[in-house]
OpenMM code with the backbone's topology and positions (N, CA, C; nanometers):
from openmm import Vec3, app, unit

residues = "MET ILE LEU ASN THR SER ASP ASP GLU VAL ILE LYS GLN ALA LYS THR TYR ALA LYS ARG ASN ARG THR SER LEU SER SER LEU VAL GLU LYS TYR PHE GLN SER LEU ALA GLU LYS SER GLN PHE ASP LEU THR PRO THR VAL ARG ALA LEU SER GLY ILE LEU LYS GLY LYS THR ASP LYS GLU ILE LYS ASP ALA ARG PHE LEU TYR LEU LYS GLU LYS TYR LEU ASN ASP".split()
positions = [
    Vec3(15.3285, 27.5727, 4.8363),
    Vec3(15.2977, 27.7059, 4.8730),
    Vec3(15.2104, 27.7057, 5.0170),
    Vec3(15.2373, 27.7999, 5.1223),
    Vec3(15.1901, 27.7989, 5.2243),
    Vec3(15.1387, 27.9367, 5.2348),
    Vec3(14.9822, 27.9262, 5.2651),
    Vec3(14.9066, 28.0429, 5.2828),
    Vec3(14.8704, 28.0571, 5.4327),
    Vec3(14.9060, 28.1853, 5.4638),
    Vec3(14.8878, 28.2204, 5.6150),
    Vec3(14.7788, 28.3098, 5.6123),
    Vec3(14.6620, 28.2880, 5.6505),
    Vec3(14.5506, 28.3534, 5.6800),
    Vec3(14.4688, 28.3342, 5.8012),
    Vec3(14.4058, 28.4354, 5.8516),
    Vec3(14.3330, 28.4043, 5.9866),
    Vec3(14.1960, 28.3495, 5.9483),
    Vec3(14.1565, 28.3378, 5.8328),
    Vec3(14.0163, 28.3097, 5.7762),
    Vec3(14.0357, 28.2055, 5.6900),
    Vec3(14.0038, 28.0737, 5.7591),
    Vec3(13.9952, 27.9526, 5.6564),
    Vec3(13.9107, 27.9633, 5.5525),
    Vec3(13.7926, 28.0320, 5.5752),
    Vec3(13.6660, 28.0456, 5.4643),
    Vec3(13.7340, 28.1142, 5.3317),
    Vec3(13.8303, 28.1932, 5.3482),
    Vec3(13.8940, 28.2599, 5.2497),
    Vec3(13.9720, 28.1387, 5.1523),
    Vec3(14.0754, 28.0660, 5.2245),
    Vec3(14.1138, 27.9488, 5.1309),
    Vec3(14.0182, 27.8582, 5.0916),
    Vec3(13.9302, 27.8206, 5.1450),
    Vec3(13.8271, 27.7198, 5.1136),
    Vec3(13.7456, 27.7850, 4.9997),
    Vec3(13.7191, 27.9029, 4.9873),
    Vec3(13.6568, 27.9708, 4.8640),
    Vec3(13.7567, 27.9741, 4.7492),
    Vec3(13.8824, 27.9960, 4.7681),
    Vec3(13.9797, 28.0210, 4.6677),
    Vec3(14.0110, 27.8601, 4.6163),
    Vec3(14.0159, 27.7728, 4.6769),
    Vec3(14.0034, 27.6263, 4.6284),
    Vec3(13.9238, 27.5893, 4.5386),
    Vec3(13.7845, 27.6344, 4.6060),
    Vec3(13.6747, 27.6029, 4.5229),
    Vec3(13.6826, 27.6494, 4.3727),
    Vec3(13.6746, 27.7980, 4.4152),
    Vec3(13.7113, 27.8771, 4.2659),
    Vec3(13.8182, 27.7637, 4.1771),
    Vec3(13.9168, 27.7594, 4.2299),
    Vec3(14.0432, 27.7134, 4.1419),
    Vec3(13.9935, 27.5491, 4.0765),
    Vec3(13.9170, 27.4989, 4.1614),
    Vec3(13.8604, 27.3742, 4.1096),
    Vec3(13.7668, 27.3725, 4.0065),
    Vec3(13.6675, 27.4859, 4.0018),
    Vec3(13.5798, 27.5065, 3.9053),
    Vec3(13.6323, 27.5618, 3.7860),
    Vec3(13.7430, 27.6370, 3.7957),
    Vec3(13.8083, 27.6861, 3.6748),
    Vec3(13.9172, 27.5948, 3.6224),
    Vec3(13.9151, 27.4674, 3.6944),
    Vec3(14.0264, 27.3529, 3.6504),
    Vec3(14.1854, 27.4302, 3.6371),
    Vec3(14.1972, 27.4928, 3.7478),
    Vec3(14.3088, 27.5260, 3.7655),
    Vec3(14.3698, 27.5285, 3.9431),
    Vec3(14.4897, 27.5342, 3.9318),
    Vec3(14.5477, 27.5150, 4.0738),
    Vec3(14.5463, 27.6525, 4.1624),
    Vec3(14.5416, 27.6618, 4.2879),
    Vec3(14.5566, 27.7794, 4.3827),
    Vec3(14.6808, 27.8435, 4.3581),
    Vec3(14.8005, 27.7580, 4.3254),
    Vec3(14.9384, 27.8257, 4.3026),
    Vec3(14.9208, 27.9001, 4.1751),
    Vec3(14.8553, 27.8704, 4.0798),
    Vec3(14.8591, 27.9290, 3.9417),
    Vec3(14.7613, 28.0292, 3.9514),
    Vec3(14.6524, 28.0296, 4.0377),
    Vec3(14.5863, 28.1709, 4.0734),
    Vec3(14.6537, 28.2755, 4.1365),
    Vec3(14.7358, 28.2384, 4.2298),
    Vec3(14.8321, 28.3260, 4.2949),
    Vec3(14.9332, 28.3979, 4.1958),
    Vec3(15.0125, 28.3162, 4.1034),
    Vec3(15.0707, 28.3393, 4.0322),
    Vec3(15.0331, 28.4360, 3.9240),
    Vec3(14.9168, 28.4099, 3.8652),
    Vec3(14.8350, 28.5104, 3.7889),
    Vec3(14.8117, 28.6301, 3.8424),
    Vec3(14.7374, 28.6324, 3.9546),
    Vec3(14.7422, 28.7508, 4.0432),
    Vec3(14.8712, 28.8578, 4.0398),
    Vec3(14.9701, 28.7837, 4.0990),
    Vec3(15.0971, 28.8500, 4.1060),
    Vec3(15.1350, 28.9153, 3.9665),
    Vec3(15.1439, 28.8249, 3.8717),
    Vec3(15.1631, 28.8883, 3.7124),
    Vec3(15.0692, 29.0113, 3.7075),
    Vec3(14.9472, 28.9949, 3.7157),
    Vec3(14.8583, 29.1114, 3.6968),
    Vec3(14.9055, 29.2422, 3.7817),
    Vec3(14.9664, 29.1962, 3.9233),
    Vec3(15.0006, 29.3388, 3.9860),
    Vec3(15.1415, 29.4098, 3.9039),
    Vec3(15.2189, 29.2982, 3.8571),
    Vec3(15.3176, 29.3601, 3.7736),
    Vec3(15.2935, 29.4311, 3.6646),
    Vec3(15.1916, 29.3941, 3.5968),
    Vec3(15.1528, 29.4436, 3.4672),
    Vec3(15.0836, 29.5730, 3.4953),
    Vec3(14.9927, 29.5864, 3.6151),
    Vec3(14.9472, 29.7129, 3.6548),
    Vec3(15.0568, 29.8427, 3.6548),
    Vec3(15.1660, 29.7907, 3.7384),
    Vec3(15.2558, 29.8924, 3.7438),
    Vec3(15.3193, 29.9262, 3.6315),
    Vec3(15.3221, 29.8571, 3.5265),
    Vec3(15.3739, 29.9080, 3.3843),
    Vec3(15.2958, 30.0213, 3.3487),
    Vec3(15.1642, 30.0493, 3.3803),
    Vec3(15.0959, 30.1307, 3.3270),
    Vec3(15.0707, 30.2742, 3.4324),
    Vec3(15.1894, 30.3423, 3.4576),
    Vec3(15.1705, 30.4269, 3.5503),
    Vec3(15.1042, 30.5520, 3.4898),
    Vec3(15.0574, 30.6249, 3.5862),
    Vec3(14.9665, 30.7450, 3.5182),
    Vec3(15.0571, 30.8514, 3.4788),
    Vec3(15.0296, 30.9145, 3.3755),
    Vec3(15.0907, 31.0421, 3.3166),
    Vec3(15.0876, 31.1477, 3.4224),
    Vec3(15.1898, 31.2474, 3.4445),
    Vec3(15.1563, 31.3628, 3.5524),
    Vec3(15.0379, 31.4278, 3.5340),
    Vec3(14.9483, 31.4494, 3.3806),
    Vec3(14.8511, 31.5299, 3.3623),
    Vec3(14.7375, 31.4287, 3.4264),
    Vec3(14.7422, 31.3195, 3.4072),
    Vec3(14.6287, 31.2354, 3.4566),
    Vec3(14.6471, 31.2296, 3.6199),
    Vec3(14.7291, 31.2298, 3.6638),
    Vec3(14.7577, 31.2141, 3.8212),
    Vec3(14.7127, 31.3309, 3.8785),
    Vec3(14.7309, 31.4565, 3.8075),
    Vec3(14.6890, 31.5808, 3.8456),
    Vec3(14.5400, 31.6089, 3.8541),
    Vec3(14.4855, 31.5390, 3.7249),
    Vec3(14.3365, 31.5441, 3.7376),
    Vec3(14.2294, 31.4217, 3.8074),
    Vec3(14.3330, 31.3345, 3.8504),
    Vec3(14.2555, 31.2065, 3.9163),
    Vec3(14.2033, 31.2730, 4.0452),
    Vec3(14.0942, 31.2448, 4.0638),
    Vec3(13.9901, 31.3001, 4.1913),
    Vec3(13.9493, 31.4216, 4.2103),
    Vec3(13.9840, 31.5127, 4.0831),
    Vec3(13.9347, 31.6394, 4.0862),
    Vec3(13.7844, 31.6594, 4.1007),
    Vec3(13.7079, 31.5757, 4.0625),
    Vec3(13.5615, 31.5610, 4.0631),
    Vec3(13.5077, 31.4963, 4.1764),
    Vec3(13.6126, 31.4450, 4.2502),
    Vec3(13.5440, 31.3695, 4.3800),
    Vec3(13.4678, 31.4427, 4.4592),
    Vec3(13.3386, 31.3933, 4.5030),
    Vec3(13.2535, 31.4679, 4.6021),
    Vec3(13.1705, 31.5787, 4.5327),
    Vec3(13.1613, 31.5619, 4.3818),
    Vec3(13.0737, 31.6801, 4.3424),
    Vec3(12.9459, 31.5802, 4.2762),
    Vec3(12.8541, 31.6394, 4.2932),
    Vec3(12.7201, 31.5947, 4.2486),
    Vec3(12.7257, 31.6042, 4.0899),
    Vec3(12.6177, 31.5085, 4.0298),
    Vec3(12.6278, 31.5023, 3.8778),
    Vec3(12.5796, 31.6512, 3.8409),
    Vec3(12.4815, 31.7211, 3.9148),
    Vec3(12.4345, 31.8734, 3.8771),
    Vec3(12.5615, 31.9532, 3.8778),
    Vec3(12.6634, 31.9373, 3.9864),
    Vec3(12.7500, 32.0329, 3.9670),
    Vec3(12.8473, 31.9962, 3.8679),
    Vec3(12.8751, 31.9094, 3.8464),
    Vec3(12.9442, 31.8631, 3.7062),
    Vec3(12.9069, 31.9133, 3.6020),
    Vec3(12.7737, 31.8919, 3.5529),
    Vec3(12.6945, 31.9364, 3.4484),
    Vec3(12.6992, 32.0665, 3.4282),
    Vec3(12.6907, 32.1680, 3.5651),
    Vec3(12.6925, 32.3157, 3.5438),
    Vec3(12.8340, 32.3495, 3.5223),
    Vec3(12.9259, 32.2795, 3.5792),
    Vec3(13.0719, 32.3402, 3.5504),
    Vec3(13.1121, 32.3181, 3.3882),
    Vec3(13.0570, 32.2106, 3.3348),
    Vec3(13.0862, 32.1762, 3.2202),
    Vec3(13.0093, 32.2631, 3.1305),
    Vec3(12.8725, 32.3042, 3.1434),
    Vec3(12.8062, 32.3996, 3.0778),
    Vec3(12.8862, 32.5144, 3.0729),
    Vec3(12.9141, 32.5856, 3.1972),
    Vec3(12.9737, 32.7254, 3.1984),
    Vec3(13.1171, 32.7185, 3.1146),
    Vec3(13.1940, 32.6200, 3.1181),
    Vec3(13.3319, 32.6097, 3.0482),
    Vec3(13.2868, 32.6173, 2.8952),
    Vec3(13.2028, 32.5444, 2.8524),
    Vec3(13.1631, 32.5303, 2.7125),
    Vec3(13.1105, 32.6499, 2.6543),
    Vec3(13.0219, 32.7379, 2.7547),
    Vec3(12.9845, 32.8757, 2.7325),
    Vec3(13.0773, 32.9539, 2.7090),
    Vec3(13.1820, 32.9530, 2.8213),
    Vec3(13.2868, 33.0584, 2.7892),
    Vec3(13.3667, 33.0180, 2.6611),
    Vec3(13.3925, 32.9100, 2.6530),
    Vec3(13.4734, 32.8751, 2.5220),
    Vec3(13.4152, 32.9024, 2.4026),
    Vec3(13.3028, 32.8835, 2.3873),
    Vec3(13.2311, 32.9131, 2.2472),
    Vec3(13.1489, 33.0440, 2.2343),
    Vec3(13.1076, 33.0672, 2.3221),
    Vec3(13.0220, 33.2238, 2.3206),
    Vec3(13.0936, 33.3428, 2.3608),
    Vec3(13.2012, 33.3362, 2.4361),
    Vec3(13.2701, 33.4578, 2.4634),
    Vec3(13.3475, 33.5063, 2.3587),
    Vec3(13.3514, 33.6426, 2.3314),
    Vec3(13.4280, 33.6763, 2.2215),
    Vec3(13.5922, 33.7203, 2.2631),
] * unit.nanometer
topology = app.Topology()
chain = topology.addChain("A")
for resn in residues:
    res = topology.addResidue(resn, chain)
    for name in ("N", "CA", "C"):
        topology.addAtom(name, app.Element.getBySymbol(name[0]), res)
């Protein structure tokens, strides 16, 4: 396998990691590619996709306040 990177240190670290874990660099790369393929099998549902990031940028207090108001309306409003 030919690795093409501008950072030789990355290859050195990868080889060291592989040696420590008693495996080959090729095997590490193969396992990485397999993990990518497995991740793509777990596509998000439309509902999860719609909700993804909905709270991004909100503070903990804002989230707690919104939750409190939601629960208050749900359980205390007639």
